[in-house]
C-alpha positions, 0 to 999 in steps of 0.5 A, a space after each residue: 500500500 505504501 509503495 502504491 501511494 508513493 507512486 500516485 503521489 509522484 504522479 502528482 495526485 492528491 493521495 488519501 490513504 486509510 489505516 487504523 494506526 494513527 502514528 503509523 499513518 502520520 509517519 507514512 504521510 510524512 515520508 510519502 510527501 517527502 520522497 515524492 515532493 508532493 505535499 498533498 498526502 493525508 491519511 484517514 483513520 478507519 477500520 475497513 471491516 466496519 460498515 459504519 466506519 466506511 460510511 463515516 469515511 465516505 462522509 468525510 470525503 464528501 465534505 471535502 468535495 471533489 472527485 476520486 480518480 483512482 480507488 485502490 483496494 489494498 486492505 487485507 488480513 492473512 492469519 494462517 488457520 486450518 479449516 478444522 481449527 477450533 476457532 476457525 469460524 472467527 478467522 473466516 468471518 474476519 477474513 471475509 469482513 476485511 478482504 471482501 465485504 469491506 472492499 465491496 462496501 468501500 467501492 459502493 461508498 466511493 462510487 459518487 466520487 468516482 463518477 465525478 472523475 473527468 477521465 472516468 474513475 478507476 478501481 484497482 483491487 489487490 487480490 492474490 494468486 491464492 484465488 486460483 491456487 488455494 495458496 498456503 494461508 488457509 481456505 478462508 483467505 483463498 475464498 476471500 480472494 476468489 470472491 474478490 475476483 468475482 466481485 471485480 469481474 461483475 463490478 467491471 461489467 456493471 460500472 462500465 456504463 458509468 465510465 468506471 474501469 475495474 481491474 484486479 492484480 494477483 500478486 504472490 508472496 510480497 516482502 512486506 510486514 505482513 509476510 511475518 504472519 505467514 513466515 514466522 521464525 528463521 526456518 520459514 524466512 529461509 524458505 521465502 529467501 530461497 524462493 526469492 533466489 529461485 530454487 532448482 526446478 527439480 525441487 518443489 518450491 514452497 512459495 512462488 517467487 516473492 515480489 517486492 512492494 515496488 514490483 507490485 506497484 509496477 504490476 498495478 500500473 500495468 493493469 489494463 483500463 
């Protein structure tokens, strides 16, 4: 998310990020503004698993006026859990709330602003390759990402008449802070490093080759409109 926001800021856009940690959001805004030379960077606090907070976020955007040219849905949680786990229902509900339902609600909340975009609004959903392969995190995560693909496909058809393009990007392992959630400990991190370096083809790779956050940003910029 940070790298995507930085690229948009470097392109001269006004960037509004969303997060839950006030201190980290303030640090991110300051760093993006400094590295991009663009002072028009702010962050809003919101929990995207809460419809109420999403509606409050939309009301704040409405009060500021103007249009939204690009919406990037990048929020996500990736707790590892097995479907036979004792508290798996909670893991499933949280995953769906953040990774899928929250993204849909944010799209709906931002539609009035996207429709005002002079060049036609753009929605970019950051999904995951787990939508197609099942991944290694769990059925809850794979299902939420598969749902994101279906949401993207249908929303693209429905919103095309309003000049809004909707696309999805499906990265694999990304070297961000969230990687710690699926690669705990030295041994797990070493597996990821080995995958990054590229294992011999005769061996089964435990992860696909990780992309850095900048690489994902470049992939997002190549999404067809």
